[in-house]
C-alpha positions in Angstrom: 20.1 22.3 -10.5 19.7 20.9 -6.5 17.1 18.1 -6.8 14.1 18.4 -3.9 14.6 16.3 -1.2 12.3 13.6 -0.2 10.4 12.7 3.1 9.0 9.4 3.0 6.6 8.0 5.8 6.7 4.0 6.0 10.1 4.0 4.5 11.4 1.0 6.3 10.0 -1.6 3.8 7.3 -2.3 1.1 6.1 0.4 -0.6 8.0 3.0 1.2 11.0 1.2 0.6 10.8 1.3 -3.0 10.0 5.2 -2.9 13.4 6.0 -1.1 15.1 3.7 -3.8 13.7 5.2 -6.8 13.6 8.3 -5.7 17.8 7.9 -4.8 18.0 6.4 -8.0 16.7 10.3 -9.6 19.3 12.1 -7.6 16.9 13.4 -4.5 18.1 13.5 -1.3 15.8 11.8 0.7 14.4 12.2 4.9 13.0 8.5 5.5 10.5 8.0 8.4 9.1 4.8 10.0 9.2 3.0 13.7 12.2 0.7 12.8 15.1 2.7 13.3 17.4 -0.5 12.4 16.0 -0.9 8.7 16.1 2.7 8.7 19.6 2.7 9.1 20.2 0.0 6.9 18.3 1.1 4.0 19.6 4.6 4.6 23.5 3.5 4.7 22.7 1.2 1.4 21.5 4.0 -0.7 24.4 6.4 0.3 27.1 4.2 -0.6 25.0 2.9 -3.8 23.7 6.6 -4.9 26.0 8.9 -3.0 22.9 10.8 -1.7 22.3 12.4 1.8 19.8 10.3 3.8 18.5 11.6 7.1 16.8 8.8 9.1 13.8 10.1 11.5 12.3 7.3 13.8 8.6 7.5 14.4 5.8 6.5 15.4 3.3 8.8 13.7 0.0 7.5 16.0 2.3 9.1 18.8 1.8 13.0 19.3 5.1 14.0 20.3 6.7 11.8 17.0 4.3 13.1 14.7 4.3 16.8 15.8 8.3 16.3 15.4 7.6 15.3 11.8 5.7 17.8 11.1 7.9 20.8 12.4 10.6 19.1 9.8 7.9 19.2 7.3 7.5 22.8 7.9 11.0 23.7 8.9 12.8 22.5 6.0 13.0 24.1 3.0 15.0 21.6 0.9 12.1 19.4 1.5 9.5 19.7 -1.7 7.9 16.1 -2.1 6.0 14.3 0.9 5.1 10.6 -0.1 2.7 10.1 2.3 2.8 6.3 2.5 2.5 5.4 6.2 -0.2 2.6 6.8 -1.6 0.0 8.6 -4.4 -2.5 7.0 -7.1 -4.4 9.1 -8.0 -7.9 9.0 -12.0 -9.1 10.5 -14.9 -7.5 9.5 -16.7 -4.4 11.2 -18.0 -5.8 14.6 -14.8 -8.2 15.3 -12.3 -5.0 15.4 -11.7 -3.8 18.6 -11.2 -0.6 19.8 -8.2 0.4 20.3 -7.2 -1.3 16.6 -9.8 0.9 14.7 -8.3 4.3 17.0 -5.1 3.1 15.6 -6.3 2.7 12.1 -8.0 6.2 11.9 -4.9 8.2 13.4 -2.5 6.4 11.3 -4.3 6.4 8.4 -6.3 9.5 8.3 -5.2 11.9 10.9 -1.4 11.3 10.7 -1.3 11.6 6.7 -4.1 14.7 7.2 -1.5 16.3 9.5 1.3 15.7 7.4 0.2 17.0 4.2 -1.2 20.2 5.8 2.3 20.7 7.0 4.4 20.0 4.1 1.5 22.4 2.1 1.6 25.7 3.6 5.1 25.8 3.0 4.7 24.5 0.2 2.5 27.0 -0.9 4.8 30.0 0.6 7.5 28.9 -2.2 4.8 28.2 -5.1 5.9 24.2 -5.7 5.8 21.3 -4.7 3.9 17.9 -4.5 2.1 15.5 -2.1 1.7 11.5 -2.8 -1.1 10.7 -0.5 -1.2 6.6 -1.0 -4.9 5.2 -0.9 -6.4 1.9 -2.0 -8.8 0.7 -4.2 -10.8 -0.8 -1.1 -11.7 2.7 -0.9 -14.0 2.1 -3.7 -15.4 -1.1 -2.9 -17.5 -1.2 0.7 -18.1 -5.1 -0.3 -14.8 -5.4 0.2 -16.0 -5.9 3.9 -12.7 -4.1 4.9 -15.0 -1.4 6.3 -13.4 0.8 8.8 -10.1 0.2 6.4 -11.8 1.0 3.3 -13.5 4.2 4.8 -10.1 5.5 5.9 -8.5 5.4 2.2 -12.2 6.7 1.3 -11.1 9.7 2.9 -7.6 9.7 1.3 -8.9 9.9 -2.0 -11.2 12.4 -1.4 -8.9 14.3 0.6 -6.4 14.1 -2.4 -9.5 15.6 -4.6 -9.7 18.6 -2.5 -6.4 19.3 -1.9 -6.2 19.3 -5.5 -8.8 21.6 -6.5 -7.7 24.2 -3.5 -3.9 23.7 -4.3 -3.1 23.2 -7.5 -3.7 26.7 -8.8 -0.8 27.5 -6.0 1.6 25.3 -7.9 1.1 22.4 -5.5 1.3 18.9 -7.2 -1.3 16.4 -5.7 -1.1 12.6 -6.5 -3.3 9.9 -4.7 -2.1 6.1 -5.8 -4.6 3.8 -5.0 -2.7 0.2 -5.1 -4.7 -3.1 -5.2 -3.4 -6.1 -3.6 0.4 -5.5 -3.0 3.1 -8.3 -1.6 4.2 -6.1 1.2 4.7 -6.5 4.9 1.4 -4.8 5.5 -0.7 -8.6 5.0 2.2 -10.2 7.7 1.2 -7.7 10.0 -3.0 -8.0 9.6 -2.5 -11.6 10.0 -3.3 -12.7 6.7 -1.9 -15.5 4.5 -0.7 -14.2 1.5 -0.5 -17.4 0.1 -4.7 -18.0 0.4 -5.3 -14.7 -1.4 -5.0 -13.8 -5.4 -2.1 -13.2 -7.4 -1.0 -9.3 -6.5 1.3 -7.0 -7.9 4.6 -6.7 -6.6 5.9 -3.6 -5.0 8.3 -2.9 -7.9 6.1 -2.7 -10.0 3.4 -0.6 -8.3 5.9 2.3 -7.3 7.0 2.3 -10.8 4.1 2.6 -12.4 2.5 5.3 -9.7 5.9 7.2 -10.5 5.0 6.7 -14.0 1.9 8.7 -13.0 3.8 11.2 -11.2 5.9 12.4 -14.1 2.2 12.9 -15.7 1.0 14.6 -13.1 -2.2 12.4 -12.7 -4.2 13.3 -10.0 -5.8 9.9 -9.7 -3.2 7.0 -10.4 -4.6 3.7 -10.1 -1.9 1.4 -11.5 -3.8 -2.0 -11.6 -6.8 -0.4 -13.3 -6.4 -2.0 -17.0 -9.2 0.3 -18.5 -8.6 4.2 -17.6 -11.7 5.4 -18.9 -13.6 3.4 -16.0 -11.5 6.1 -14.1 -12.9 9.3 -16.1 -16.8 7.5 -16.6 -16.9 7.4 -12.7 -15.9 10.9 -12.7 -17.9 12.0 -15.1 -21.0 10.0 -12.8 -19.7 11.9 -10.1 -20.2 15.3 -11.7 -23.2 14.4 -12.9 -24.8 13.6 -10.2 -23.8 16.9 -8.0 -25.4 19.1 -11.0 -28.7 17.3 -10.2 -28.8 18.2 -6.9 -31.3 20.8 -5.8 -30.7 21.5 -2.4 -33.5 23.8 -1.8 -36.1 21.2 -3.4 -36.5 17.2 -2.3 -36.9 14.4 -5.3 -40.3 14.0 -6.4 -39.8 10.6 -4.9 -39.7 12.1 -1.3 -42.9 13.7 -1.7 -45.4 11.8 -2.1 -46.8 8.6 0.0 
């Protein structure tokens, strides 16, 4: 039986490149998307040689409308693609008021707009086929406003919410959605944001992260948090959220707001 082709964004380095290696080792053909064509070509050639698979290279800057539209079209039109790894993203250095408007716009364009549009393009065809998988790479920072990465964290909180909402809507139609929430991981994102990793606490190696995420993928977890040591803590948080929603009475203000 032919394995689904996997389209991976941000595939030239880091998490995306390791996902490419791991899916190649499982016998999947690949479509690799990133800005750096030279790195994509090098990775593609190596995987073709080592694994005997087909690898297509699709250079794209997903913050640019024309490039984003081209990747959407590939997801819509290529029936061989059955898995989307929505990995492309950019980080943030500095506090909220230190962010420049163009940097904020790029952060949101890549981490939110592009991710959402690609997920939507893939999901529409997957629903018609009755099967498919979408992996959205988030971050534990989306759970922690106290980390002081307000814009980046907000984009990753969006990724988690979107994934949960997609699962609610699409799981009954045969679509598997996974949100992967890494903590600090040794990738090039730190260099791009000007942060010296030597000043940070020890982080996770990217291979260990992706391997753990793929265990969650194989188990069909909705939310996979590789560095979380006690899974019951996530279960408790989600249960508390649902209990909070059950206590909301939208037609009536709570008593504490009725008295001066």
